[in-house]
C-alpha positions as CSV (number, residue, x, y, z in Angstrom):
1,M,0.0,0.0,0.0
2,A,1.4,3.4,-1.0
3,L,1.1,6.6,1.0
4,V,0.4,9.8,-0.9
5,T,0.1,13.3,0.4
6,L,-1.0,16.2,-1.9
7,G,-2.2,19.7,-1.3
8,I,-1.6,23.4,-1.5
9,N,-0.4,25.8,1.1
10,H,0.7,29.4,1.8
11,R,3.9,29.0,-0.3
12,T,2.3,27.5,-3.4
13,A,-1.1,29.3,-3.6
14,P,-2.5,32.8,-2.8
15,V,-5.4,33.2,-0.4
16,E,-7.8,33.6,-3.4
17,L,-7.1,30.0,-4.5
18,R,-6.8,28.6,-0.9
19,E,-10.2,29.8,0.0
20,R,-11.7,28.1,-3.1
21,V,-10.1,24.8,-2.2
22,A,-11.0,24.8,1.5
23,F,-13.3,22.0,2.7
24,T,-16.1,23.3,4.9
25,P,-17.4,21.2,7.8
26,E,-20.8,20.9,6.1
27,R,-19.3,19.1,3.1
28,M,-16.8,16.8,4.8
29,A,-19.0,13.7,4.8
30,E,-19.7,14.2,1.1
31,A,-16.0,14.7,0.4
32,F,-14.9,11.5,2.2
33,A,-17.5,9.5,0.4
34,E,-16.6,10.8,-3.1
35,L,-12.9,10.7,-2.5
36,R,-12.7,7.0,-1.5
37,A,-15.2,6.0,-4.2
38,T,-13.4,7.7,-7.1
39,S,-9.7,8.1,-6.3
40,G,-8.2,4.6,-5.7
41,A,-7.6,5.6,-2.0
42,T,-8.7,3.1,0.6
43,E,-7.9,5.4,3.5
44,A,-8.1,9.2,3.6
45,A,-7.8,12.2,5.9
46,I,-8.4,15.9,5.0
47,L,-6.7,18.8,6.7
48,S,-8.2,22.2,5.8
49,T,-6.9,25.4,7.5
50,C,-6.4,29.0,6.6
51,N,-2.9,28.2,5.3
52,R,-3.2,24.8,3.7
53,T,-5.5,22.1,2.4
54,E,-3.9,18.7,2.3
55,L,-5.1,15.2,1.7
56,Y,-3.4,12.2,3.3
57,L,-4.1,9.0,1.4
58,A,-3.3,5.3,1.6
59,G,-4.0,3.3,-1.5
60,D,-2.8,3.1,-5.1
61,D,0.5,4.7,-5.9
62,D,-0.9,6.4,-9.0
63,C,-4.0,7.8,-7.3
64,A,-2.7,11.5,-7.3
65,P,-4.0,12.4,-10.9
66,M,-7.5,11.0,-10.0
67,V,-7.5,12.9,-6.7
68,L,-6.5,16.1,-8.5
69,R,-9.4,15.7,-11.0
70,W,-11.8,14.9,-8.1
71,M,-10.6,17.9,-6.1
72,A,-11.0,20.3,-9.0
73,G,-14.5,19.0,-9.7
74,F,-15.5,19.0,-6.1
75,H,-14.6,22.7,-5.8
76,G,-15.6,23.8,-9.3
77,L,-12.1,24.6,-10.4
78,D,-10.1,24.1,-13.6
79,A,-7.8,21.1,-13.0
80,A,-4.9,22.9,-14.7
81,E,-5.2,25.9,-12.4
82,L,-5.1,23.7,-9.3
83,E,-2.3,21.5,-10.6
84,E,0.0,24.6,-10.9
85,A,-0.2,25.1,-7.1
86,L,-0.4,21.4,-6.1
87,Y,2.5,19.5,-4.5
88,V,2.5,15.7,-4.2
89,H,4.6,13.6,-1.8
90,R,4.9,9.8,-1.8
91,D,5.9,7.2,0.8
92,G,9.0,8.3,2.7
93,D,8.6,11.9,1.5
94,A,5.0,11.9,2.5
95,V,5.8,10.7,6.0
96,R,8.4,13.4,6.3
97,H,6.0,16.1,5.1
98,I,3.2,15.3,7.6
99,M,5.7,15.1,10.5
100,R,7.2,18.5,9.5
101,V,3.6,19.9,9.3
102,A,2.8,18.5,12.8
103,A,6.0,20.0,14.3
104,G,5.3,23.4,12.9
105,L,8.3,23.3,10.5
106,D,6.1,23.8,7.4
107,S,4.0,26.6,8.9
108,M,3.9,30.3,8.0
109,V,4.8,30.8,11.6
110,L,7.7,28.5,12.4
111,G,6.9,26.4,15.3
112,E,3.3,27.5,15.7
113,P,1.5,25.1,18.0
114,Q,-2.1,25.3,16.5
115,I,-1.3,23.1,13.5
116,L,-0.8,20.0,15.7
117,G,-4.3,20.4,17.2
118,Q,-5.7,20.9,13.7
119,L,-4.0,17.7,12.5
120,K,-5.5,15.8,15.5
121,D,-8.9,17.2,14.5
122,A,-8.4,16.0,10.9
123,Y,-7.5,12.6,12.1
124,S,-10.5,12.4,14.4
125,L,-12.8,13.5,11.6
126,A,-11.4,10.8,9.3
127,R,-12.0,8.2,12.0
128,E,-15.5,9.6,12.6
129,H,-16.4,9.1,8.9
130,G,-14.8,5.7,8.7
131,A,-12.1,6.9,6.3
132,S,-9.0,6.1,8.4
133,G,-7.8,2.5,8.6
134,S,-4.9,0.8,10.2
135,F,-2.3,2.4,7.9
136,L,-3.2,6.1,8.5
137,S,-3.9,5.4,12.1
138,R,-0.4,4.1,12.6
139,L,1.0,7.1,10.7
140,F,-0.9,9.8,12.6
141,E,-0.2,8.3,16.0
142,H,3.5,8.1,15.2
143,T,3.4,11.6,13.9
144,F,1.9,13.0,17.0
145,S,4.5,11.3,19.1
146,V,7.3,12.9,17.0
147,A,5.7,16.3,17.2
148,K,5.5,15.9,21.0
149,R,9.3,15.2,21.1
150,V,9.9,18.2,19.0
151,R,7.9,20.4,21.4
152,T,9.5,19.0,24.6
153,Q,13.1,18.6,23.3
154,T,13.6,21.8,21.3
155,A,12.9,25.5,21.9
156,I,10.9,25.8,18.7
157,G,7.7,26.5,20.6
158,E,9.0,29.0,23.0
159,N,7.3,32.4,22.8
160,P,5.4,31.3,19.7
161,V,4.8,33.9,17.1
162,S,1.3,32.9,15.9
163,V,-0.9,34.4,13.2
164,A,-3.0,35.9,16.0
165,Y,0.1,37.5,17.5
166,A,1.2,38.9,14.1
167,A,-2.3,40.4,13.6
168,V,-2.3,42.2,16.9
169,S,1.3,43.4,16.2
170,M,0.2,45.0,13.0
171,A,-2.6,46.9,14.8
172,H,0.2,48.9,16.6
173,H,1.0,50.5,13.2
174,I,-2.5,52.1,13.2
175,F,-3.2,52.7,16.8
176,A,-0.4,53.8,19.1
177,E,-2.4,53.5,22.3
178,M,-4.7,50.5,22.0
179,S,-6.2,50.9,25.4
180,R,-8.5,53.5,23.9
181,N,-9.8,51.2,21.1
182,K,-12.7,48.7,21.0
183,A,-12.3,45.4,19.3
184,L,-14.8,43.2,17.5
185,L,-13.7,39.6,17.2
186,I,-15.7,37.5,14.7
187,G,-15.7,33.8,15.6
188,A,-15.0,32.0,18.8
189,G,-12.4,29.3,17.9
190,K,-8.9,28.8,19.1
191,T,-7.4,31.5,16.8
192,I,-9.8,34.1,18.1
193,E,-9.1,33.0,21.7
194,L,-5.4,33.7,21.0
195,V,-6.3,37.1,19.4
196,A,-8.3,38.1,22.4
197,R,-5.4,37.2,24.7
198,H,-2.9,39.2,22.7
199,L,-5.2,42.2,22.4
200,A,-5.7,42.2,26.1
201,D,-1.9,42.0,26.6
202,A,-1.6,45.0,24.3
203,G,-4.0,47.0,26.5
204,V,-7.4,46.5,24.8
205,K,-10.1,46.5,27.4
206,D,-13.3,46.8,25.4
207,F,-14.3,43.6,23.5
208,L,-17.2,42.4,21.4
209,V,-17.3,38.8,20.2
210,A,-19.7,37.8,17.5
211,N,-20.4,34.2,16.7
212,R,-23.0,32.0,15.1
213,T,-23.7,30.5,18.5
214,L,-24.4,33.1,21.1
215,E,-23.3,30.9,24.1
216,R,-19.7,30.5,22.7
217,A,-19.5,34.2,21.9
218,Q,-20.6,35.1,25.5
219,A,-18.2,32.6,27.1
220,L,-15.2,34.0,25.3
221,A,-16.3,37.7,25.7
222,E,-17.0,37.4,29.4
223,S,-13.5,35.9,30.0
224,R,-12.2,39.2,28.8
225,G,-14.8,41.4,30.3
226,G,-16.6,41.9,27.0
227,K,-20.0,41.2,25.4
228,G,-21.1,38.4,23.1
229,I,-23.4,38.9,20.2
230,V,-24.7,36.8,17.2
231,L,-23.4,37.4,13.7
232,S,-26.7,39.1,12.6
233,E,-26.1,41.9,15.3
234,I,-22.7,43.0,13.8
235,P,-24.1,45.9,11.7
236,E,-25.6,47.7,14.7
237,H,-22.3,47.6,16.6
238,L,-19.9,48.2,13.6
239,A,-19.6,52.0,14.0
240,D,-18.5,51.6,17.6
241,V,-15.4,49.4,17.1
242,D,-12.0,50.2,15.8
243,I,-10.3,46.8,15.5
244,I,-12.0,43.9,13.6
245,I,-10.3,40.5,13.5
246,S,-12.2,37.6,12.0
247,S,-11.7,33.9,11.8
248,T,-14.7,31.6,11.2
249,A,-15.4,28.6,9.0
250,S,-18.1,30.4,7.1
251,P,-18.2,29.5,3.4
252,L,-19.5,33.0,2.6
253,P,-18.3,36.5,3.6
254,I,-19.8,37.8,6.9
255,L,-18.9,41.4,6.6
256,G,-19.6,43.3,3.3
257,K,-18.5,46.5,1.8
258,G,-22.0,48.2,2.1
259,A,-22.1,47.6,5.9
260,V,-18.6,49.0,6.4
261,E,-19.4,52.1,4.2
262,R,-22.4,52.9,6.3
263,A,-20.5,52.4,9.6
264,L,-17.6,54.7,8.3
265,K,-20.1,57.5,7.7
266,K,-21.5,57.2,11.3
267,R,-17.9,57.2,12.8
268,K,-16.9,60.2,10.6
269,H,-14.2,58.2,8.9
270,R,-12.2,57.3,11.9
271,P,-9.9,54.5,10.7
272,Y,-10.6,50.8,10.9
273,F,-8.0,48.1,11.3
274,M,-9.2,44.8,10.0
275,V,-7.5,41.4,9.7
276,D,-9.3,38.5,8.0
277,I,-7.6,35.3,9.1
278,A,-10.3,33.1,7.6
279,V,-10.1,31.0,4.5
280,P,-12.5,31.3,2.8
281,R,-12.4,35.0,3.7
282,D,-15.0,36.5,6.1
283,I,-14.6,40.1,4.9
284,E,-15.3,41.0,1.3
285,P,-12.1,41.9,-0.5
286,E,-13.7,45.1,-1.8
287,V,-13.7,46.5,1.7
288,A,-10.0,47.2,1.2
289,S,-10.8,49.8,-1.4
290,L,-12.5,52.0,1.1
291,A,-10.7,55.0,2.5
292,D,-9.8,54.8,6.1
293,V,-9.9,51.0,6.1
294,Y,-6.7,49.0,6.6
295,L,-7.7,45.5,5.7
296,Y,-5.1,42.7,5.9
297,T,-5.4,39.0,5.0
298,V,-3.5,36.1,6.4
299,D,-1.0,36.5,3.6
300,D,-0.2,40.1,4.5
301,L,1.0,38.9,7.9
302,R,4.0,37.2,6.4
303,Q,6.5,40.0,6.9
304,V,5.7,40.3,10.6
305,I,6.1,36.6,11.0
306,E,9.3,36.3,9.0
307,E,11.0,38.8,11.3
308,N,10.5,36.5,14.2
309,I,11.6,33.3,12.4
310,R,15.3,33.9,12.5
311,S,15.5,33.5,16.3
312,R,14.2,30.0,15.9
313,E,16.6,28.7,13.2
314,G,18.8,26.7,15.7
315,A,15.7,25.1,17.2
316,A,14.4,24.3,13.8
317,R,17.6,22.4,12.9
318,E,17.2,20.3,16.0
319,A,13.6,19.7,15.1
320,E,14.5,18.6,11.6
321,N,16.8,16.0,13.1
322,L,14.1,14.7,15.3
323,V,11.7,14.5,12.3
324,A,14.3,12.7,10.2
325,A,14.8,10.1,13.0
326,G,11.0,9.8,13.4
327,V,10.6,9.2,9.6
328,Q,13.3,6.5,9.6
329,D,11.7,4.8,12.7
330,F,8.3,4.8,11.0
331,L,9.6,3.3,7.8
332,N,11.5,0.7,9.7
333,Q,8.2,-0.3,11.5
334,L,6.5,-0.6,8.1
335,R,9.3,-2.8,6.8
336,A,9.1,-5.0,9.9
337,L,5.3,-5.3,9.4
338,D,5.8,-6.2,5.8
339,A,8.3,-8.9,6.8
340,V,5.9,-10.3,9.3
341,S,3.2,-10.5,6.7
342,T,5.5,-12.2,4.2
343,L,6.8,-14.7,6.7
344,K,3.2,-15.5,7.7
345,Q,2.3,-16.2,4.1
346,F,5.5,-18.3,3.6
347,R,4.7,-20.4,6.7
348,Q,1.1,-20.9,5.7
349,R,2.2,-22.1,2.3
350,A,4.7,-24.6,3.8
351,E,2.0,-25.8,6.2
352,V,-0.4,-26.5,3.3
353,L,2.3,-28.6,1.5
354,R,3.1,-30.4,4.8
355,D,-0.6,-31.2,5.4
356,A,-1.0,-32.5,1.9
357,E,2.0,-34.8,2.1
358,T,1.0,-36.0,5.6
359,E,-2.5,-36.9,4.4
360,K,-1.0,-38.7,1.4
361,A,1.3,-40.7,3.8
362,L,-1.5,-41.6,6.1
363,R,-3.6,-42.9,3.2
364,A,-0.6,-45.1,2.2
365,L,-0.2,-46.4,5.7
366,R,-3.9,-47.3,5.9
367,N,-3.6,-49.2,2.7
368,G,-0.8,-51.3,4.2
369,T,2.3,-49.8,2.5
370,D,5.5,-50.4,4.3
371,P,6.0,-47.6,6.9
372,E,9.7,-47.0,6.0
373,T,8.8,-46.6,2.3
374,V,6.0,-44.2,3.3
375,L,8.3,-42.1,5.4
376,R,11.0,-41.9,2.7
377,S,8.4,-41.0,0.1
378,M,6.9,-38.3,2.3
379,A,10.3,-36.7,3.1
380,R,11.2,-36.8,-0.6
381,G,7.9,-35.4,-1.7
382,L,7.8,-32.6,0.9
383,T,11.4,-31.6,0.1
384,N,10.7,-31.5,-3.6
385,K,7.5,-29.4,-3.2
386,L,9.1,-26.9,-0.8
387,L,12.2,-26.4,-3.0
388,H,10.6,-26.5,-6.5
389,E,9.3,-22.9,-6.8
390,P,12.3,-21.3,-5.1
391,S,14.6,-23.3,-7.4
392,V,12.7,-22.2,-10.5
393,Q,12.8,-18.6,-9.5
394,V,16.5,-18.6,-8.6
395,R,17.4,-20.2,-12.0
396,K,15.2,-17.6,-13.8
397,A,16.8,-14.7,-11.8
398,T,20.3,-15.9,-12.6
399,T,19.5,-16.2,-16.3
400,E,18.3,-12.6,-16.2
401,G,21.5,-11.5,-14.6
402,R,20.0,-10.9,-11.1
403,T,22.8,-12.7,-9.4
404,E,22.0,-11.0,-6.0
405,V,19.1,-13.5,-5.7
406,T,21.7,-16.3,-5.4
407,E,23.5,-14.4,-2.7
408,W,20.2,-13.8,-0.8
409,L,19.6,-17.6,-1.0
410,R,23.0,-18.3,0.5
411,E,22.5,-15.7,3.2
412,L,18.9,-17.0,4.1
413,H,20.1,-20.6,4.5
414,Q,23.5,-19.8,5.8
415,L,25.1,-21.9,3.0
416,D,28.5,-20.3,3.4
417,A,28.6,-21.4,7.1
418,L,27.4,-24.8,6.1
419,D,30.2,-25.1,3.5
420,A,32.8,-24.1,6.2
421,D,31.5,-26.7,8.6
422,T,31.6,-29.6,6.1
423,T,35.0,-28.8,4.6
424,T,37.8,-31.1,5.7
425,T,40.8,-29.0,6.6
426,P,44.3,-30.0,8.0
427,E,43.3,-28.6,11.4
428,K,40.3,-31.0,11.6
429,L,42.3,-34.1,10.8
């Protein structure tokens, strides 16, 4: 069984393409069903975040082209457009890739911790939909173990510079004294929780949290002394806020240009700072064309993030070494499992031949044949049947020039040692 990973990320595709390839929670069941039915993949897991969409597949080695066509069709894209941004990793390279992702080595924010949780969620979702079997389960469990070692044995996660932190850092370019500003946070997931924490650390005291579910909005808002509202209430509060940071899983924009225009008039064009971390985007891109609105997407945060990466380069090298060791360990485990399976088949075949010869001998004994004759015939027959197919294949391989097969045979049966033991030497006389 082959392992294939393919996807797009912040390095290969702009946010405009990433948001079109994102898998929404509402369509996950449909995606798993179609993917396994049409792609040649027997097991599958899907990771979809603001920075990447990746599929982890176990199945046919040549399934990638079928998956590409399926992915393009599922999202209504031209396959050629998607292929330009797509990367494909197989077997050992695929193992290395998922481990680097889990360790935060492939993230926009080097060492960011959220991706590990997102991978765990992707694995849980695959299991929930019956799409993950023994192969992917073994891969994910081993990957999580390697990522844990990276976190505990290196400094890559110390003082993490997350997308949330970068978003709040950019707000300082617009507002020098943030304690005077009111923030509207759209969404109530882990990213928004981090945003709220960093805003509070920066001095923001006045919070609104808008979410599809009021209870979750209130829970997060109240932890910061703020107020929770539902998404439909955003327009009536828009003129009162200065900072808007959004990260939801909505497939459609939540904040439109018209609503922002009306709010700007009410606030007499005091500036807005907005960051849209979501993919697909929560804020209509046209909002950026309005005067006095500073709108940034997740891609615009790259410069802030890259300034903080250099301090982690030493830890990253240590993490890469741990990942390399983890990859080798996993591949060794797979080879050991393959050997066990092969040996099991080999033994089963030998036992079938043994049983057949035993039954033949018992019939001969019941018919009164001399026992010594029966035993000799059984030994000869069993030896011939056990050695026939290997002998044919060794002769064929030697004829084709694959002389290493003969060497393997000598090694498997310790023939060199046997030759040494049976050779008469002066010392043995």
